[in-house]
N, C-alpha and C positions, 0 to 999 in steps of 0.2 A: 918158860917158865911159870908157873901159876902161881899167885897171889894168895896167900891165908887173909881168910875175911875173919875177925876176932869179934865184929860186933854180931851178937846174936840176931838184932832185927835186921842186921845186912842179910845173914844168913837163911832167916825166912823166908826174905824178900827174893832172892837167888833160887831158893828151892821152890817157890809156888812160881814164878817164871817159867823154872823147869818143866814143872808139874804141867801148868798151862799150855806149853809148846807139845809136851808128849800125849795130853788129852786131844789136842788138834790133830797132830799127824795120826794118832791110832785110829780115831772116830772118822776119818776122812771130812772133816770140818774145812782142812786146808784145800782138799782138791774142790771142795762146794766155792770156797773164797777164787779160788782159778778160775772158775767155772762162772761165776757172779756175772760177768759181762754177757754171758752166751743164755741167761734165762729168759730174754727177750727175743726169741728167735724171729726170723725173718717170716714172717705171713707168706703163706702158696696156696694155690690149690690147682694142682694137678692130680693126675692118674699116673700111677707105676706099677710095675709088676716085680715080684720076688724074682732073682734070679739064684740065688744061695742053694747050693746042692746037698745041704745039710738033710739027710733023711729025717732030724728031727725038726726041720723046718728053721726059719730066721728067727732068729730071738726079739721078741719085743720086750723094750726094759720100760722102766718107769722114768728115766731120765736119758740125759744125752750123754752117756758115758758108759763103758763095760762096768764101772763100779754100781751101776744101778742095778734093782732088782730086775730078772726076767721076770714079766708079768702074762708070757705066753709065746706061741711059735702061729707062724703063717708058712704054711707048703709054698713048694716052689711053684713058679708060674701064675700066683693068685693075685691079684688085682687089688692094689689099694690107694685110698685117699691122700696123697700130704698135703699138708695144711701147714707145715712150718719148717723151717731151718736153721740152723745153727752150727758152724764145722762142718765135720764129716758127718752128722746125725739130721735124721727128716723127722719130723713128728709127723706121725699118719694115724688114720681113724678108718673104717667102714671095710675092713678086709673082706673081700667077697667069699672068703671059704678060711676057717681055723681063727685066730684071734679077732675078738668081737672086744671094741672100746678104743682109746686112744692111749698110743704111748711112741715110743721113742725105737729106731733101726738106724743104724750103719748102712749109710748111701751106698758104699760101694757092691752091696749087695741086693741092689735095684738097677731095672732097666726100663726103657722103654723103646716102642716102635715107631720108626717115620709113617706120615701117611703119605700122601701124594699119588693116591692110586689113579693111573690112568695119565701120568706126567712125567716129566723128566725128573722127578725128585723136588726135595723141599730146599730152601736157604738156613744155611747156620749163620747167625747175626753174632757181631762182636760186642755188642750190648743187649738191653731188653727194649728195643727200640726199632721198628722195620725201616727206620731210616737210619740206623748204622750200617754199616760196612759188613757185606755180607762176604763171612771169611771161607766158606765153603758151601758147595751143592752137595746133598748126602742123596741116594737113589732113594726114591720110595719103597716101602715095606721094610726099611732096614733097622736093624738092633743098635742102639745106643747105650753108650754106658751113662748112665745117670749120675751128676755131680753136685746137684744142688738145684734151688729154684728160688725163684722170686714172682709172686702174684701168681700167672698164671703163664709165666716162660720157665723152660725145665733149661737146665743149662748142663750141657753133656760133652761127652767126648765119641768122637769119630775116626778112625783110624790117625790118632795122636794129634787132632785138632780139637780144641774147646771152642764153644760159643754157645749161643741161646738158642731155641726153638720155639717159635708160637705155639700158642695151645692151639689152635687150628691143625699144625702139623704134628703134634705130639698124640702116640696111640698107645695107652696102658695097658692093652691088652696082650698077653703073651702068645695066646695060641688062637686067636681070630683077628681079623682086621677089622678096623674100626672104621670103614667106609659108612 
């Protein structure tokens, strides 16, 4: 049941409230408000490569959302420097080919390879410390799925196990080794 508003001032206030809500929803401000906490990305300093098989390349966006403008593309297997992370998005710069500048990409479209050449592999840690629990051993020169990063540590997944790789155990080149 709805109540009729008889006071013209009340009608004006209600109309203004609905107008403001409409503007917020239709201009994407609500989305930005929802992402407000993600505007301070976790600082990173790792290399990764593009795994997206789209012939147009991996979309680079102006912000950490598909609602942001596409500002460039990066071809598959190109190396990029990851400088920040928030949620499922990473801030990148210095693509080896394609996009030049800084932008955001969807992290599931990136990967890296393990180093450990001439050894029995590399350790995957439970946290960003070599003193933390070793959760898995990954063979040398093995592709892993990038999940995120923190400083110079890469959060990855290998055969369903998630963990952290040290900078020394990461290779951000898809087509060559990082020996």
